[in-house]
VODO-339834 format. One record per residue (C-alpha): z, x, y. Coordinates in steps of 0.05 Angstrom, whole numbers, padded with zeros to 5 digits, always signed. Last residue first. Layout:
ZXY
...
***
This chain:
+03693+01376+01424
+03721+01434+01466
+03780+01441+01513
+03830+01399+01476
+03890+01364+01505
+03878+01296+01472
+03865+01262+01539
+03822+01320+01560
+03780+01314+01496
+03770+01240+01508
+03748+01252+01580
+03701+01306+01557
+03671+01261+01504
+03658+01207+01556
+03623+01254+01603
+03645+01321+01632
+03624+01299+01702
+03666+01236+01698
+03667+01210+01770
+03596+01219+01792
+03559+01216+01724
+03603+01158+01699
+03596+01118+01763
+03521+01129+01768
+03509+01107+01696
+03550+01044+01706
+03512+01029+01770
+03445+01037+01733
+03466+00988+01679
+03488+00939+01733
+03420+00943+01766
+03385+00940+01698
+03418+00873+01683
+03376+00840+01738
+03356+00780+01697
+03381+00779+01625
+03455+00774+01643
+03492+00768+01577
+03438+00787+01527
+03409+00845+01568
+03478+00868+01590
+03503+00871+01518
+03440+00909+01495
+03445+00959+01552
+03519+00970+01539
+03506+00981+01465
+03448+01028+01479
+03488+01068+01530
+03550+01073+01486
+03513+01095+01424
+03470+01147+01461
+03530+01174+01500
+03573+01180+01437
+03516+01217+01402
+03504+01262+01463
+03578+01278+01469
+03597+01290+01395
+03559+01356+01386
+03577+01386+01453
+03537+01420+01508
+03537+01360+01554
+03584+01300+01549
+03570+01227+01534
+03536+01206+01599
+03502+01273+01610
+03482+01276+01537
+03454+01205+01541
+03415+01217+01606
+03374+01275+01579
+03342+01239+01520
+03332+01176+01561
+03294+01215+01613
+03249+01247+01562
+03234+01181+01526
+03227+01143+01591
+03172+01192+01611
+03129+01156+01560
+03088+01199+01513
+03092+01152+01453
+03093+01089+01495
+03034+01101+01543
+02996+01138+01490
+02999+01081+01439
+03037+01074+01374
+03043+01018+01323
+03078+01011+01256
+03149+01003+01283
+03176+01042+01223
+03118+01090+01212
+03108+01108+01285
+03182+01113+01300
+03192+01161+01242
+03137+01206+01269
+03170+01206+01337
+03237+01224+01306
+03204+01280+01266
+03175+01308+01330
+03239+01304+01371
+03276+01338+01314
+03226+01395+01312
+03222+01400+01388
+03297+01415+01395
+03295+01468+01341
+03234+01500+01372
+03263+01499+01443
+03329+01529+01419
+03291+01586+01385
+03247+01596+01446
+03308+01602+01490
+03341+01651+01443
+03279+01695+01440
+03268+01692+01515
+03339+01714+01532
+03346+01771+01483
+03420+01784+01498
+03435+01857+01511
+03490+01852+01563
+03438+01864+01618
+03398+01804+01591
+03460+01760+01596
+03474+01785+01667
+03403+01766+01687
+03405+01699+01653
+03470+01677+01686
+03513+01619+01662
+03462+01585+01617
+03442+01651+01585
+03514+01670+01572
+03529+01602+01543
+03468+01604+01497
+03487+01674+01472
+03560+01654+01462
+03541+01591+01423
+03488+01628+01384
+03542+01674+01357
+03563+01616+01313
+03607+01555+01318
+03569+01515+01370
+03503+01528+01335
+03532+01506+01268
+03556+01440+01298
+03489+01428+01330
+03452+01441+01265
+03500+01395+01227
+03492+01340+01279
+03416+01349+01274
+03420+01340+01198
+03467+01280+01202
+03419+01247+01251
+03360+01260+01205
+03399+01229+01147
+03413+01168+01190
+03338+01163+01203
+03325+01159+01128
+03384+01112+01115
+03355+01063+01165
+03287+01067+01131
+03320+01052+01064
+03354+00990+01093
+03291+00968+01129
+03245+00970+01069
+03175+00978+01099
+03147+01009+01036
+03182+01075+01047
+03152+01086+01116
+03100+01036+01137
+03027+01053+01151
+03009+01067+01224
+02970+01021+01271
+02940+01065+01325
+02931+01060+01400
+02882+01020+01442
+02886+01070+01499
+02849+01122+01457
+02852+01109+01382
+02867+01182+01368
+02795+01199+01348
+02770+01159+01408
+02801+01210+01455
+02816+01190+01526
+02888+01165+01521
+02906+01224+01477
+02884+01271+01532
+02921+01233+01586
+02986+01232+01546
+02980+01304+01525
+02970+01327+01597
+03028+01283+01620
+03075+01317+01571
+03052+01387+01592
+03060+01369+01665
+03131+01346+01651
+03145+01412+01616
+03119+01452+01675
+03157+01409+01726
+03223+01419+01688
+03211+01494+01683
+03199+01499+01758
+03260+01455+01771
+03307+01504+01739
+03278+01569+01713
+03211+01596+01689
+03212+01650+01636
+03214+01593+01587
+03143+01572+01605
+03092+01612+01566
+03134+01635+01507
+03164+01566+01504
+03097+01531+01503
+03077+01571+01443
+03142+01559+01407
+03142+01486+01427
+03072+01478+01397
+03097+01506+01331
+03158+01460+01332
+03116+01398+01348
+03068+01419+01292
+03127+01424+01244
+03152+01355+01263
+03084+01324+01253
+03076+01359+01186
+03144+01333+01164
+03121+01262+01182
+03056+01272+01144
+03094+01296+01083
+03136+01232+01087
+03077+01185+01098
+03030+01208+01043
+02966+01241+01066
+02902+01201+01067
+02868+01248+01116
+02847+01198+01171
+02902+01145+01167
+02960+01185+01139
+02945+01249+01176
+02930+01209+01240
+02997+01172+01238
+03037+01236+01226
+03002+01275+01280
+03006+01217+01329
+03081+01207+01321
+03100+01280+01320
+03058+01294+01382
+03088+01233+01416
+03160+01257+01405
+03140+01328+01422
+03109+01307+01488
+03164+01257+01503
+03215+01313+01496
+03177+01355+01546
+03221+01339+01606
+03265+01400+01595
+03322+01422+01640
+03338+01492+01613
+03408+01521+01616
+03409+01550+01546
+03455+01493+01524
+03401+01446+01549
+03359+01464+01488
+03412+01437+01440
+03423+01378+01487
+03352+01353+01476
+03364+01351+01400
+03428+01312+01412
+03395+01261+01457
+03333+01251+01413
+03375+01243+01350
+03421+01194+01386
+03363+01151+01413
+03334+01145+01343
+03404+01127+01318
+03411+01073+01370
+03342+01043+01355
+03359+01040+01280
+03426+01007+01296
+03391+00954+01339
+03344+00938+01282
+03403+00931+01234
+03437+00885+01282
+03376+00840+01282
+03380+00835+01206
+03449+00801+01213
+03479+00777+01147
+03435+00804+01091
+03406+00867+01123
+03470+00876+01163
+03515+00883+01102
+03471+00933+01065
+03455+00967+01131
+03529+00981+01148
+03550+01017+01083
+03519+01084+01103
+03548+01081+01174
+03616+01059+01147
+03617+01118+01098
+03596+01165+01154
+03650+01140+01201
+03703+01147+01145
+03681+01219+01131
+03681+01236+01205
+03751+01208+01213
+03775+01247+01152
+03746+01311+01179
+03779+01298+01247
+03846+01289+01215
+03839+01351+01171
+03823+01393+01232
+03755+01426+01243
***
């Protein structure tokens, strides 16, 4: 990392930390938007970590919902404090991902995507039928950190910093070469001595952990969850669209994509209101078709760099 980039990141982090103290007093609505953006960024970057092994996962909604429901149920039914319950939800998501990974990561391409989508839908239907989970009515979860929005913002910002650090370490370790080899050609990677399944499961577990803790955070910040929202396909689709928009297999790309997409969506919603999703879809199509390396890739090309 160059000195200039390090300084830029430090300034960005300082501004991000200072932002809620201003917004909470001047524009509380902006603080709410910022929380939504960071949630989206964590989901996008955690999805991208798995995508680096060449797997198209649609299970992010499953782990997001699993984290949300586990945390809410532990606080409501077992009387556990919110933060330990959130960590338990994330850990359960990671454990389930390890089991699911062993069973499905031998599948490739569209077959893996269908298997993960089926898993998400199974969880949604099951949760929707069980009275213990609140069924279709949903659950009202206790607030995180006393409902203080500034502290809640700083909590999810901390999660984003952690997933950024994990992504940065992955891209600067032997994992980067293993993931790239697997993504390029699994058979050749296995011939070269790469333990394909082990690396895929590891990426799946890391990805699921952050999706789970994000879902748990959502439950205790927005205070209500239901199967149709927690296990929504929109969660999985949003998590994969942002990295494509911002730049796949990078640390900056998914975060840039998440911020840009949410800001564009918010602007279009307030400016047009009716039919804004059509324009939003056109913007996505243009970027995906004409900027295949995403926004981060375009920026890197302009600066003469190969990797972000």
